[in-house]
Each structure stands twice: as structure tokens, then as C-alpha cells.
N, C-alpha and C positions, 0 to 999 in steps of 0.2 A: 504494500500500500504506500502511495506517495505522500510525503509530508510537506510538499511544496504548497505554499500559501498562494492561492489563485485569486484572492480577493482584490478588488480595485482599491487603490490607495488614494485617500483624500487627505492632503496636507494643508493645514491652516497655519499661516505664519502670522503671529501676533495675537496676544491674549488681551487686547484692549477691549473696548465696548463691542466693536464690530466682530473681531475674531472670536471672542468668547461667546457672544450671542449666537454666531453661526455654529460654533462647536456644540453648544447645548441643544440647539434646534436639530441639528443632524443626529446627535446622539439619541435624543428622545424619539425622533421619527424612525430611526433604524430599529429601535427596540419595539416601537409600536407596530411596525409593519414587518418585523422579523427579517431584517436585511443584514444582520450582523455577519452572517455567513458569506455575504457577497461584497461587503465594503469594510474597509479598515480606516478609521479616522485618527489622524495624528495632529496634535496641537504642538506648535513649536514657539517658544518665547525665551528671551535671554534671562528673564526673571521668573521665579517660581510663584509670583503673586500678580494679581490684577490690581491696578491702581484706579481708584474711583476719583477721576480727575476733578469733578465739580467741588470736591472738598480740599483740594490742594492748598487753597489760600488759607484755610484754617491751620494746616500744618506749618505754613510759613509765618504765622502770626500768633503762635501759642508759646508762651514762655515755659522754661524748664520747671518752674514751680507748679504749673498746672498739669503738664504732661511731659513725660520723658520721650525720647525718640522711639523706644520700643512701644510705648503706649500709643503714640501717634500712628506708628506703622500698623498697629492692630485695628485702628479706626479707619485709616485711609486706604489700606490695602487688604486684599482677601486672598488666602492661599488658593492656588489654582486646583490643587488636588481635592480640596473640599468642594469646589464648584462642580467638578466633573465626577464626583464620587457616585458610583452606581451606574455610570453610563459607559457604553462601549467606546471609550476614547483613551488614547495613549498620549501622555505628555512627555515632551523632550525639552529639557532646559538647556538651551545652547543658543549661540548667536549664529545667524545665517550669514555666510560670507559671499556666497555666489549662488546664482540660480541658472542652471543650464536648461533652458526651455526645450531645445531640440531633443535633448536626451531624456528630459523629464526627471532631472536630478536636482536636489538641493545639497550644497556643500556647506558644512558647518565648521566653526573654529576648532572643534575637537577632532576634525578629520573624518567624522562620520558623513557618509553620503546617503541621503534619503531619496528613494525613488518615489515618484508620484504619477498617478493617472489624471488626477484633478488637483489644481492648486488654487487656494484662496489667499490672496495677499491682503493682509490687514495689519501691516506693520506700523501704522500710525503716521504721525507727521513730525516735522522738525520746525523749530522756531524760525520764522521768516524775518530776516533782518533788513529786507528790502534794499540790500546793497548800500545801506547808509554807512559811510566811513566811520570807523571807530565804535560802532554799535556792538558788534560781536565781542570785542575785547573789553568793553567797559560796561557791560550790562549783565544782569542775572536773569536767565530764562525761567519760566515756570511751566514745565511740561511733565516732570517726573517727581516722584517722592523725594529723591535725592536733591533735585532742584529746590523743592520747598524747604528742605533742611538747610541748604546753603543760604537761602534768603533769611531764614530764621536766625541762624548763627550770626550772619552779617549784621542784621538789625540789632540783635542783642549786644554785639560787640560795640557798635556805634552808640547805642543808647546808654550803655554803662561806662562809656569813656568820660572820665571826669573833666577832660578838656573840651568836650563837645558842648558848645553853647547853643547852637541852633541846627537841628537836623533837617535836611532837605531831601525829600524822596520824590523821584519822578517815576511815574508808571507810564510806560509806552503802550497805548492802546486802550480804548474805552469800551471794549466788549464786556461780556459778563465776567470773565476772569479778572480783567483789569479793574473793573468797578468794585467787585467784591474784595480784591486785594487792597485797593486804595482805602476802602472803608474800614477794613480790619486793621490796617497799619495805623491809620489815624486814631482809631479807638485805643489801640495798644499803646501808642506813644503818649496819649492823653490820660492813660490810666494812673491810678494812685501810685503804682510801682515806679513809674518813670516821671510823668509830668514834665517832659522835656519840651522846650519850645521847638516847634516843628512846622514845616510846610510840606504838605503832600499835594502833588500836582498830577493830573492826568492829561496827557497830550494825545489828541485824537484828530485824525485827518478829516473825518466826516463832520457834518454840521452839528451833530449831537452825539452823546454817548449812547450806547445800545442802539445804534442806527438800524440794526436788523430787526429790532423789536417793534411792536405797535407804538405809535407816537405817544399815546397816553402813558404807556409804561415808561418810555424814555423821559417824558416830562416829569413824571412823579419821581423817578430816580434822580434826575438832575436837581430837583428841589431838595431831595434828601441829602445828596452829596454836598450841595452848597450849605445846607444847614449844619453839616458836620464840619464845615470849614475847609473842604477840599477845593483846591483851585482847578477849574476846568479850562483847558486850552483847546477848544474845538476849532475846526477849520484850519488847523495848523499841522504842517508836515515837518518832521525832523530832517534836516539836511546833513548834519554831522554830529558826532559826539567826541569831545576831547576830554581831558582830565577835569572832571568836575563841572563841565558845562555842556548843555545840549543846545546846539544852534538850530533855529527853525528856518524854514524857507523864507519866512517873512522878515528875517533878519534879527528877530528877538533871540536873546540868549537866556537860557534857564539854568541856573546853577543847581547842582545836586551833590 
């Protein structure tokens, strides 16, 4: 009797929202329709956890007194093995280095080659610096749990610096993440623990923050941000970033 596995292989690269949802959907459907003998589902990600990105801003603005890094990780991330438990899904923790479409192979950093019949690419996105000179070198992105921790550590270092007289924070982008982050940073710096004089600004190229939302939502959020004391610079594009200064296309210079 032959032990050769003749099942079709479906490989899903990325365990973010799209990849994990696709994995769960396929796993449940294959169980429901008894297709486990015909298909093999493999989920590949460089981390062994899924990051719930809408809460990253909380990890970036929570002090050590409230939550340790391990506590934050348990709130912001979810173990992948728990999510796929009981489903006909195999998980490989590794980084994909190359995809050979003609051969139907995925090459990984460990040297393992995974053959596929069907491939789902859900590897996420990277921070877009829009080609702005100096932006990549002088800014902190917020895409991953590690990014959030870096922002948190940097903010705490600045806020606890006895020589710091006025802290100036600039958030690039007035989408949902930028708005949430700016609001939490402002509240954190104004808390009893710090009470450090500060300026928190949002720079947004669109006419308003949350430009992709309903106008009523954008107006309400704008009023809330202004009430919190956050400086809104809308219809403004960043042209370059140097040490401690963002230069806008309009010629304005915003210190940070």
C-alpha cells in the first residue's frame, strides 16, 4: 500500500486578519463537507501569534505600572495554535524568503521548501513613507506589536527625562490608527504620573481626519481631538523630515 500523500496542498502565507480568517473558513468547511482526505491546509507566518492591530495604540501608550510587556502581549496578540485548534490545519512558523510560482514552491529561511497547488498571499502591508526624505530614518512605525513596544519605550524615556521641559509629538496620518494614537498619547502625557507640558500634532494631507469615514463621524472626532488639545494640521503634506523638524509642502516647519 502506498503512503504517498495525494492531497492538494493549500498554503496560506500570513496569519493577519485576512490569512487567519481564510484559514479558519477553509478548515471549518473541509470538516463540514468531509474534504480533509482531499486537501491539506498549511498556514505559514514568521510569528506564532496573531496581532489584533486595532489595539496596537493601547500597547504603545500603556505604562509599565499598568501592564508589563508580557501582559500587553496577552491582550494584543493571540496564539495561532489556539485559533486553529481542532481544525485540519498545519502551522509552520518561519519566514518566507522566495516564492517560485512556476514550480509551485515556497522557500523559507530555515531551508524548508513547501510545495503548493493553491497559494493564498496574505502577508500584510508595510509602512508607506511616500518617498519623503528622512521619514524612514526619523520616525517610528506602528504596524506590529514590537513597533508598539518601541513607541512605548521611547515615550516613557522622553517623559521621564528630567531635562525635558516640553515634549512635542507629531503623528503622521489622520486615519483611525493615527487619531487613536494621538488621543492616547495626549491623555498619557497629561496624566497624574507625568503632567509634562506637551504638544501633540496630527499632520494629514486630506481636508479632515478620518477622511474615509462618514462626514458626521469625522466632524465629531475633530471636535473631540480639539477639545483634548491636539493640534490638527489638515490639508498639509510633509515634504521632508530632518532632526527634530518636519517640513511641510506649505513651507511650515513643525518641531518634534
